[in-house]
N, C-alpha and C positions, 0 to 999 in steps of 0.2 A: 677217536671220540671227540676230539676238538672239532673235526669237520662236521660230525653229526650235530654236536651242540650248536655250532655256528649256524647250521641249516635250520635247527629248531628256533633259534633266536630270530633268524630272518623270517621264518614263517609267522612267528608270534608278532614281529614288527609289522608284517604285511596285514595280519589280521587286525591289529590295532588301527593301522592306517585305513583299512577297509571299513572298519566300524566307524571311524571318524568321518570318512567320506559319506557313509550311509546316513550318519546323523546329520551331516551338513545337507545332504540331499533332502532329508525329511524336514529340514528347517526352511525349505523354500516351498511355498504353496504351489499347487499345480495351476498356475494362471493360464487361462485359455488364450488362444491367439487373439481373440477379440479383446480380452482384458489387457493383454500386453500392448496392443495397439492403443488402447485408451490411456494406459499409463505413459506410454511414449509421448503422447500428445501434450503432456505436462512438462515438456522440455523443448530444447535444451535450456540450461541456465548457466551463466547469466545471458540475458537477451541483448543482442546488438542494439545500439541506439545511435542515430545520426543527427541528433539535435532537434530543436523545435523550430520549424520554418517561420512561425509567427514571432520569434524572438531572435533578432539578428545577432545577439551577443551570447546565445545560449551555451556555446562551447568555448568561448574565449577565456583564457586563463585570467586576464585582468578583470573581466566581469565576475568570474567565480570568486575572485579574491574580494572584490567590492561587496558582493553578495554575502560573503562570510562575515565581513565586518558589520554589515547592516543587520544580519540575522541575530547577532549577539549584542546589539546596541540598544539599551533601554531608552536612550535619549530620543529615539524616534517617537516614543509614546507621549501622551499629553502630560502624564505625571512624572515622566522621566524614570519610571521604575519597571516598565513592562517591555520585554523584548520578545521577538519571535520565539526565542529559546526558552521563554518562561513556560510556554505550553508545549513546546517540542524540544524536550531535553535529550541530549545525546545518551545520557545514562539511563533513559527510560524508553529506549527504542524510538527516540524522536517523537514520543508522546509525553504525557505528564502523569500517567498512572491514576488519574482521577476519573470518576464517572462523567462529570462535566467540569470544565475549568472554573476554579473559584479563586478567591483571594484578590490579588491585584488585577488579574485578568478574569473577567466573569463571562460565562457563556451559557448557552442552554443545550449544547451538544458536546459529545465526547471529542476530545482532540485526537485525531488519528495519527498513527506513526507516519513518518515521511519516507521510509525506505522504499525505493523503487517508484516513487511518486511520478517520475518522468514518464512512466509507461501508461499513465491514466489518460483517458479521453475526456472525461468530465471531472470537475473538481468541486470539493465540498460535498457534504452528505446529500445535498439536494441538487447538485450539478448546476448551480447558478453561475459558475464560471466555466469557460471552455478552453482555458489555457492556464498553465501554472503561474505565469506572470500576473494574470488577472486575479487568480486566487490569492496571490501574495499581497495584492493591494487591499483586498477586502478587510482583513483584520486591522490594518493600519487605520482605516477610517471608522471602523465599528466602535461606537462609544462604549460598548460592553467589554471591549478588548483593549486596544491601544489608544483609541480616541484621538488620533492624530489628524492633521489637516494636510491638504496638498501643499499649501504654502509653507507650513512648518517643516515638512519633510524636505522640500526643495531648499529651504533656507539652511537646514542642517547640512545638506550636501555641499552647498556653496561655502558655508562658514567654517567647516572643519577641513584643515589643509590635507590631511591624509585621505579623507573621503573624496575631496575635490580632485586630488591627484589621481586616485584610483578611477574615478569617474572619467577623467580625461583619457586615461589609458584604455578604458573599456570602450568608450563611445567616440573617441577621436577628437573631442573638444571639451572644454570645461562646461560645467552646468550653465545653461543659458537662462534667459529671463522668463521663459514660459514655465510657470510653476507646474502646470499639469504635465507637461512633457517631461520635466525632470522627475516628477513623482512617478510617472509610468516607467521611466528608465530605472528607478529604484526597484520597482517590482520585477523588471526584467533581470536585473542583477541578482536579486533574491532568488528568482527562479533558476538562474544559471548555477548558483551554489547548491540549491536543493536538488537539482537534477543529478548531482554527482553522488548523492547518498544512495548507495546500492548495497543489496545483500549479496553475500557470496554463496556458493553452493552449500546445501545442507545435506543431512543424511539421506533424505529422500532422493536427491539428485544423484548421489553416489549409487544408490540402489537402482534407480531408473536406468542409468547408463550401463551398469553391470548386467541388468536383466536384458536390455536390448542387445548387448554384445554376447550374451550367453556365457558370461563370466561367472564362475562358481562363487565369487565373493558376494553375489547377490544374496546368498543365504545368510550373510552376516546381518542383514536387516532384521530387526526384531519381529518375531512371529505376530505379536499383538499389533504392530504397525501394519504388517502385511494383511492381517484380517481386517483392520480398520480401513485400509486402502481399498480392499475388495468391496466393502460396504459403500465406501465413498463413490466409487465409479459404477457400482452396481445397484443394489436394492435401494440405497439411500438417494440415488440420483443427484447427489451433491454437485457432481461435475457438470451438470447441465447449466448451472450458473457460475460455478467456480471452476472454469476450465482454462486450459492453456498454461503456459509457463508461470504466469503470475497468479493463477488460480482465481481469475475473475473474468466475467464477460464485460465488465466496465459499464454496465447499464444499471437499471433500477428495478427494485422489486418490493412488494408488500409482503412481509413475513409475519404480520400480526402484532408487531410491537405497538403499544398504545400511542395514539396521536397526542394525547393530552399531556401537557407539561406543567400544569398547575390549574388552579381555579379559573375557568374562563379562558384558558390559554391553550392553543392547539398548534402543533408543528405539522404543517401540511406536506412537508418533504418536497418531492420533485414537483408537485403541483405549484408551490410558490417559487421553487427554484427556476422553473421555466419562465415565469413572469419576470423575475429579476434578470435572468439572462437576456431576455428580449428587450429589456429597457436599459441594459448596461452600455455605457459608452466604451467599455473596455473589452467587449467581445471580439471575436475574430471578424465580425462584420464591420467593426469600427475603424477609425482612421489610425489607431495606434498599432494595429496588427502589421507585422512585417511580412506576412505571407503573401506571395505573389501567385501561387498556384490555386486556382478556383476550387480544386478538390479539397484543400485544407478547410475551406469555409463550408463545405457542403452539409456536414452533419448539423451545424448550427443553423443553416438556412432551412433545413428540412424539419427541425424539431417542432413538434406540434403540441399545443396545449390541450389536454383532455382531462376529463374528470377522473379517469382511472389512475392518473398520476398522484392523486391524493393519498398521502401516507406511504408513498414509495420512497425508498432511500437507496443510495448507491451500494451496489454489491462490492464489498471490499475484497482486496486480495488477501490471501491467507498466509503469505510468507511472514516470518518473524512474529507470529502470534504470541509466542510465549513472552515476548517483551512488552506487549501493548495492552494487556488487560487494564480495566474491564472492557466489555464488548457491547456492541450495538451503538446506534447513533446517539442514544441517550445514556450510554454507559450502564445500563440496567442489569447486565449479566456479569457477575464477578469473575468467572473463570470458564474454561473450555467445557468442563462437564455441564455447566449450566446452559451453555449454548447448544450443545448436542442434545441435551435433555429437552430443551425447548422445541427443537425440531421433532423429537421423538413423540412429544405430547401435543403437537400443533393443533390448534383449534381451527379446522378448515372453514367453518362457518364464518369466522372473523375475517377471512380474506375477501378481497374484491370478487364479486360474481364474474367479472370479465377480466380478472387479473391473472396472476401466475398460477394457472391450474396444474402446473407440473408439481407444485408443492403438495405433498401428502403427509399425513401423520405417519411417522416411521415405526412407532411401537417397538423400539429397540429394547433389548434386555439390558440390565446393568452391565453385564460383561461386554456386550456389543458397544455400549456407550464408552466403556473404558478403551476398547480397541480403536474406535474412531478418534478418541482423544490422543491415544498413543501415536496414531498416524499423523494427526495434525501437529503434534509436537516435533515431528521430524522435518517439518518445513521451516523450522528456526535453525539457523546456522550456529555453529559453535562460536564464531567470531561475530561481534555486533556490527551492524551496518555502519560504514564509514564514508564520509565525503572525501573528495579529492584532498590530498595533503596541502597544508598552507604553503603559499609561496614565500620563499626566503629572499625574494628580490625586492630591494628598497624602491619606494615610489619617489620619483624625482620630477 
């Protein structure tokens, strides 16, 4: 009897295991080969990075440490109260959680998070900067933000022993007499630090890798997220602009967000950004770029000023979204449901006649909106993006 009982228990156990396996199998959507290939193109993560050729100190530990000190130093600003970290807070996904920056540092655009910023090709919502070090200089001089001067930043680096020491360690000599050169070097150190802020793999990455490997653990990925992913790469056509491991093509698009920022005030987006890029002394075409390969300059050389750029803004990456609300360049959409609903009810007549005609009103149901939001949420890692750890080496 014991043997029969044991056999029955074994059969029962196998039935339970079989039911669990069947349930697990049912929890994985039947993604087609085409869908699986589209999903695979959103990886791997993290992406390798070899440094910025236009910034000779972009991966030097001494420059990273100098940039860290400068990033959190409010004394760089005109009133001594605004630091880079005022609008890019580590506890807010390296953004500030506000529609547009207010208070000590005022702006008319949303402060984007800095995670994975090193992977961008253009910087700022309008792409007026073509390097991270040039973008780091812009808020220093902007009267609405930090209101500093080149001379003031250079004097601060010369006058503070710790900063001067770190500068010498990073650049091989103490800050010289050329204020503009020292000012630009401050931007390059800031960029070196920001380039280390990177996000770790998220739930989507675990699923993508398991799916590609045929691993059964792919079924652990929530069904709602799977359905949202299918919409994202399929009917929604979201991945046409938000593609690749960083979920962005790095370019610009008009998605119908209003241009007007107040009575008589208009934000022209990329239209104005190109003008500023072409007139900037800090572009990759200027004397401060350290790039020697002509290919690095090519995109800046070829950028053309056209009317269709009016009202276009940079397509942001989608990683770490749950940490960086509100959304859009003007911070007008408070959460991801509002973002997806905007695309679902898009006014196609508002878009440029010669613009991004790939955009179509999606007409998603409420349940489909929830599914896309569930998927987008899986692009935020459990651990917040972190920069390189501080150096414990004293500066002498």
